[in-house]
C-alpha positions in Angstrom: -24.4 -18.5 0.1 -23.0 -16.7 3.1 -25.3 -15.4 5.8 -25.7 -11.8 6.7 -23.4 -11.1 9.6 -24.6 -7.6 10.8 -28.1 -6.3 11.1 -27.2 -3.1 9.4 -30.8 -2.3 8.8 -30.5 -0.7 12.2 -28.2 1.9 10.7 -29.5 5.0 8.9 -28.3 8.3 7.6 -29.6 11.2 5.7 -28.7 11.3 2.0 -29.5 13.8 -0.7 -31.9 12.6 -3.3 -32.4 14.1 -6.8 -35.4 16.5 -6.7 -36.4 15.2 -3.3 -34.2 17.0 -0.9 -32.4 15.2 2.0 -34.1 11.9 3.1 -33.3 9.2 5.6 -31.8 6.1 4.1 -31.8 2.9 6.1 -29.1 0.3 5.3 -30.0 -3.2 4.2 -28.7 -6.3 6.0 -25.1 -6.8 4.8 -23.5 -9.9 3.2 -20.1 -11.3 4.1 -17.7 -12.5 1.5 -14.5 -14.5 2.2 -11.3 -12.4 2.6 -9.4 -15.1 0.7 -10.2 -17.2 -2.3 -12.1 -20.4 -1.4 -11.8 -23.0 -4.1 -10.5 -22.4 -7.6 -11.3 -20.2 -10.6 -12.0 -21.3 -14.1 -11.6 -17.8 -15.5 -8.5 -15.6 -15.6 -9.5 -12.5 -13.7 -7.6 -9.2 -13.2 -8.5 -6.2 -11.1 -7.2 -3.0 -12.6 -6.1 -1.5 -9.3 -6.2 2.1 -8.0 -3.4 4.0 -6.3 -3.6 5.5 -2.8 -2.4 9.1 -2.7 -0.4 10.6 0.2 -2.8 13.2 1.6 -0.1 14.9 3.6 2.4 15.3 0.8 3.4 18.9 0.1 2.6 18.9 -3.6 0.2 20.7 -6.0 -2.3 17.8 -6.6 -3.3 18.9 -10.1 0.4 19.1 -11.2 2.2 16.3 -9.4 1.5 13.0 -7.6 2.7 11.6 -4.4 1.7 8.0 -3.7 1.3 6.2 -0.4 3.3 3.1 -1.4 2.5 1.1 1.7 -1.3 1.4 1.3 -1.1 1.1 -2.4 0.7 -2.3 -2.2 -1.4 -3.4 0.7 -4.4 -3.1 -1.5 -2.8 -5.3 -4.1 -2.1 -7.9 -1.4 -5.9 -7.8 -0.7 -6.6 -8.4 -4.4 -4.1 -11.3 -4.6 -5.5 -12.9 -1.5 -8.8 -13.2 -3.3 -7.2 -15.1 -6.2 -7.3 -12.2 -8.7 -4.5 -10.8 -10.7 -3.5 -7.2 -10.7 -3.5 -5.1 -13.9 -1.0 -2.5 -12.9 -0.6 1.2 -13.9 -3.7 1.2 -16.0 -6.3 3.9 -16.4 -7.8 2.8 -13.0 -4.5 3.9 -11.5 -5.2 7.3 -13.1 -2.6 6.7 -15.8 -2.8 9.8 -18.0 -5.1 11.5 -15.4 -2.7 12.4 -12.7 -0.2 9.5 -12.8 2.8 10.1 -15.2 5.2 7.6 -16.6 8.0 8.0 -14.0 5.6 7.5 -11.2 3.9 4.7 -13.1 7.2 2.9 -13.4 7.8 3.3 -9.7 4.4 1.7 -9.1 5.2 -1.1 -11.4 8.5 -1.8 -9.7 6.9 -1.9 -6.3 4.1 -4.1 -7.5 6.2 -6.6 -9.4 8.5 -6.9 -6.4 5.6 -7.6 -4.1 4.2 -10.2 -6.5 7.5 -12.0 -6.7 7.7 -12.0 -2.9 4.5 -14.0 -2.9 5.6 -16.5 -5.5 2.2 -17.1 -7.1 0.8 -13.6 -7.5 -0.1 -12.4 -11.0 0.6 -8.9 -12.2 0.6 -7.5 -15.7 1.6 -3.9 -16.2 0.6 -1.2 -18.6 3.2 -0.1 -21.3 2.2 2.8 -23.4 3.6 6.0 -24.9 2.4 8.6 -22.3 5.9 10.0 -21.8 5.6 11.2 -25.4 3.3 14.1 -25.7 0.9 13.5 -28.6 1.9 16.8 -30.2 5.6 15.8 -30.1 5.0 12.6 -32.1 6.1 13.4 -35.7 6.4 9.9 -37.1 5.3 6.3 -36.5 8.9 5.6 -35.5 8.5 8.1 -32.6 5.5 6.0 -31.3 7.4 2.8 -31.7 10.4 4.0 -29.8 8.1 5.3 -27.0 6.5 1.8 -26.7 9.9 0.2 -26.8 11.2 2.3 -24.0 8.4 1.5 -21.6 8.3 -2.2 -22.5 12.1 -2.4 -21.9 11.7 -0.8 -18.5 8.9 -3.2 -17.4 10.7 -6.3 -18.7 13.9 -5.2 -16.9 12.2 -5.7 -13.6 10.6 -9.0 -14.7 7.1 -7.6 -15.5 4.6 -8.8 -18.0 3.0 -6.4 -20.5 -0.4 -4.9 -21.1 0.0 -3.0 -24.3 -2.0 0.2 -23.8 -3.6 2.3 -26.5 -1.5 5.2 -27.5 -2.8 8.8 -27.6 0.2 9.7 -29.9 -0.7 7.0 -32.3 -4.3 8.0 -32.3 -3.2 11.5 -33.3 -0.8 10.7 -36.1 -2.1 7.3 -37.3 -3.8 8.0 -40.6 -4.8 4.5 -41.7 -5.2 0.9 -40.5 -1.8 0.2 -42.1 -0.2 2.7 -39.7 -1.5 0.8 -36.8 -0.4 -2.5 -38.3 3.1 -1.2 -38.7 3.4 0.0 -35.1 1.8 -3.1 -33.5 3.7 -5.6 -35.7 7.0 -4.0 -34.9 6.4 -3.7 -31.2 4.9 -7.2 -30.8 7.8 -8.7 -32.6 10.1 -7.7 -29.8 8.3 -8.6 -26.6 9.7 -11.4 -24.4 6.4 -12.9 -23.4 2.9 -12.7 -24.8 1.1 -9.5 -24.0 -2.5 -8.4 -23.4 -3.6 -5.8 -25.9 -5.9 -3.1 -24.6 -8.5 -1.5 -26.8 -9.8 1.4 -24.8 -12.8 3.2 -26.2 -13.2 7.0 -26.4 -15.7 7.1 -23.6 -12.8 6.2 -21.3 -10.4 8.6 -23.1 -11.7 11.1 -25.7 -8.1 11.3 -27.1 -8.4 7.8 -28.4 -11.1 8.6 -30.9 -10.9 6.8 -34.2 -8.4 4.2 -32.8 -7.2 1.6 -35.4 -7.4 4.3 -38.0 -11.1 4.6 -38.6 -14.2 6.0 -37.0 -16.2 2.9 -38.2 -16.1 0.5 -35.2 -16.8 -2.5 -37.5 -13.8 -1.6 -39.6 -11.8 -0.9 -36.5 -12.6 -4.4 -35.2 -11.4 -5.9 -38.5 -8.1 -4.1 -38.1 -7.7 -5.1 -34.5 -8.5 -8.7 -35.2 -6.0 -8.7 -38.1 -3.2 -7.4 -35.9 -4.0 -9.7 -33.0 -4.5 -12.9 -35.0 -1.5 -12.1 -37.2 0.6 -11.9 -34.0 -1.2 -14.6 -32.0 2.0 -16.2 -30.7 2.9 -12.8 -29.1 -0.6 -12.1 -27.7 -2.0 -13.6 -24.5 -5.3 -11.9 -24.9 -7.1 -8.7 -25.7 -9.1 -6.5 -23.3 -11.9 -4.6 -25.0 -13.3 -1.6 -23.2 -16.1 -0.4 -25.5 -19.1 -0.9 -23.2 -20.7 -2.8 -26.1 -21.7 -6.4 -25.2 -22.4 -7.6 -28.7 -19.2 -6.2 -30.2 -17.2 -8.0 -27.6 -19.0 -11.3 -28.3 -18.5 -10.9 -32.0 -14.8 -10.2 -31.6 -14.4 -13.1 -29.1 -15.7 -15.5 -31.7 -13.3 -14.3 -34.3 -10.1 -14.4 -32.3 -7.4 -17.0 -32.8 -8.2 -20.0 -30.5 -5.1 -19.3 -28.4 -6.0 -15.7 -27.7 -8.1 -14.9 -24.7 -10.9 -12.3 -24.6 -10.7 -10.3 -21.4 -13.9 -8.4 -20.9 -13.4 -4.7 -20.1 -17.2 -4.1 -20.2 -18.1 -2.6 -16.8 -21.8 -2.6 -17.8 -22.3 -6.2 -18.9 -19.4 -8.2 -17.3 -21.6 -10.8 -15.4 -23.2 -12.3 -18.5 -20.0 -12.0 -20.6 -18.0 -13.9 -18.0 -20.7 -16.5 -17.7 -20.6 -16.9 -21.5 -22.8 -18.9 -23.9 -22.6 -22.1 -25.8 -19.9 -20.6 -28.1 -17.5 -19.3 -25.4 -17.0 -16.9 -22.6 -14.8 -13.9 -21.6 -12.1 -13.8 -19.0 -12.0 -10.5 -17.0 -9.8 -7.4 -16.7 -12.0 -4.9 -15.1 -11.7 -1.6 -13.2 -14.9 -2.5 -11.2 -13.1 -5.6 -9.8 -11.1 -3.1 -7.7 -14.3 -2.0 -5.9 -16.0 -5.4 -5.8 -13.1 -7.7 -5.4 -14.5 -9.9 -2.6 -17.8 -10.4 -4.4 -16.1 -11.0 -7.7 -13.8 -13.6 -6.2 -16.6 -15.5 -4.5 -18.8 -15.3 -7.5 -16.1 -16.7 -9.8 -15.4 -19.5 -7.3 -19.1 -20.5 -7.5 -19.0 -20.5 -11.3 -15.9 -22.7 -11.2 -17.8 -25.1 -8.8 -20.6 -25.4 -11.4 -23.0 -23.1 -9.4 -23.9 -20.6 -12.1 -27.0 -19.5 -10.2 -24.8 -18.7 -7.2 -22.5 -16.8 -9.5 -25.3 -14.6 -10.8 -26.8 -14.2 -7.3 -23.5 -12.6 -6.1 -22.3 -10.8 -9.2 -25.7 -9.6 -10.6 -26.4 -7.1 -7.8 -23.0 -5.5 -8.4 -23.8 -4.5 -12.0 -26.1 -1.5 -11.1 -23.3 -0.1 -8.9 -20.8 -0.6 -11.7 -23.0 1.1 -14.3 -23.4 4.0 -11.9 -19.7 4.3 -11.2 -18.9 4.2 -14.9 -21.7 6.4 -16.1 -20.8 9.3 -18.5 -18.4 11.0 -18.4 -17.0 7.5 -18.0 -13.4 8.7 -17.6 -14.3 10.0 -14.1 -15.1 6.5 -12.8 -11.8 6.4 -10.8 -13.5 8.7 -8.2 -16.1 6.0 -7.5 -13.5 3.3 -7.3 -11.4 5.2 -4.7 -14.5 6.2 -2.8 -15.4 2.5 -2.4 -11.9 1.9 -1.1 -12.4 4.7 1.4 -15.8 3.4 2.6 -14.4 -0.1 3.0 -11.4 0.9 5.0 -8.6 0.3 2.5 -7.5 3.9 3.0 -8.1 6.5 5.6 -9.0 9.4 3.4 -10.9 10.3 0.3 -8.0 12.2 -1.4 -7.0 11.3 -4.9 -4.0 11.9 -7.2 -4.8 14.8 -9.4 -7.5 16.1 -7.1 -9.9 13.8 -8.8 -12.0 13.3 -5.6 -13.9 16.4 -6.9 -14.8 14.8 -10.3 -18.2 13.4 -9.1 -21.1 15.2 -7.4 -22.4 14.7 -3.9 -25.6 13.2 -5.4 -23.4 10.7 -7.4 -21.6 9.6 -4.2 -24.8 9.3 -2.3 -26.3 7.0 -4.9 -23.1 5.0 -5.0 -23.4 4.4 -1.3 -26.9 3.1 -1.6 -26.1 0.8 -4.6 -23.0 -0.6 -2.8 -25.2 -1.3 0.3 -27.9 -3.1 -1.8 -25.2 -5.3 -3.4 -23.8 -6.2 0.0 -20.5 -4.5 -0.7 -20.0 -2.5 2.5 -17.6 -4.7 4.4 -18.2 -2.8 7.7 -21.5 -0.9 7.4 -20.9 1.1 10.6 -17.5 2.3 9.4 -18.9 3.0 5.9 -21.8 5.0 7.4 -19.4 7.1 9.6 -17.3 7.8 6.6 -20.2 8.7 4.4 -21.4 11.1 7.0 -18.0 12.7 7.1 -17.9 13.3 3.4 -21.5 14.7 3.4 -20.5 17.0 6.3 -17.5 18.3 4.3 -19.9 19.0 1.4 -22.4 20.9 3.6 -24.9 18.2 4.6 -25.4 17.3 8.2 -26.3 13.6 7.9 
């Protein structure tokens, strides 16, 4: 394991504590993770990446988005350096929560071009139906056409597809057969195998009763039927239900050529490690915030050092559970805050004004959990920035 490189226990600041007022917090000794992948990986691992907003753009943040393309792509370069793939224009990039389809397509174009310039960088991009307002979807053919439009735009620039869940389909789909019709038609047309994304309602309340039923066991039957029935067109499935056992059960029922990508930001360490019957690959929003630790942990797992894998990744789980706590859809605030603390951007301003979506107490606990997991790359910088945010929120730290 890497040795601590900075005696950050000498650093302290005052943080608000629930029911305890404002107390002095002293940082732990930090860990240092490689800035580039060392070794190889035996899991396919994607980071769903955030976008960096332009804080000086003259826009109304709740109504329109302006992206700092240079910083946004620079962050993807950081992810690729660590041997991870980028899952582009997903919910972590605030898709449907500040980032519309035209801006998402620009993001995809920039990201795919950057990946091609590197030669070996992996990027899959989200194709959905979000340019079709759910209330404007009258028939299943409307949903199919919306999917087709986005898929065509991504494939035109040479992109690979993550088939995102559709709010419009969730609204008008009345039965499992309706979902089968849409997915069968769409999958029959894709150029290359896609990743299917099953996003639970905790991430997006508008996706309630997805697959045409409120019964999750029945919904899984429907999803597996669609996936296994189209296995030649499906690279894998990402499940974001925050339910470890359901993911394991589904993984065991998938066609042998279809990968399971864990989207469980509560239990990813044990799901990636796997058991005697298999393991999950990864497509995770938390890998944006913990990319260096995730890369190093995965390299230890590939080297046969499972204890080292858990030693690195295990301490990140409490942080992830905090960032993704209910209301889970506001997890993007914590992801971007981590990027700010670690110097990947110079401000804590988000698309859609979402920097306000979490409380001061939430951010204070996030800081402490990140420190305990060794995820503050430069503790002095992180401390200065935490103090600046606290001061803005009325706390002299």
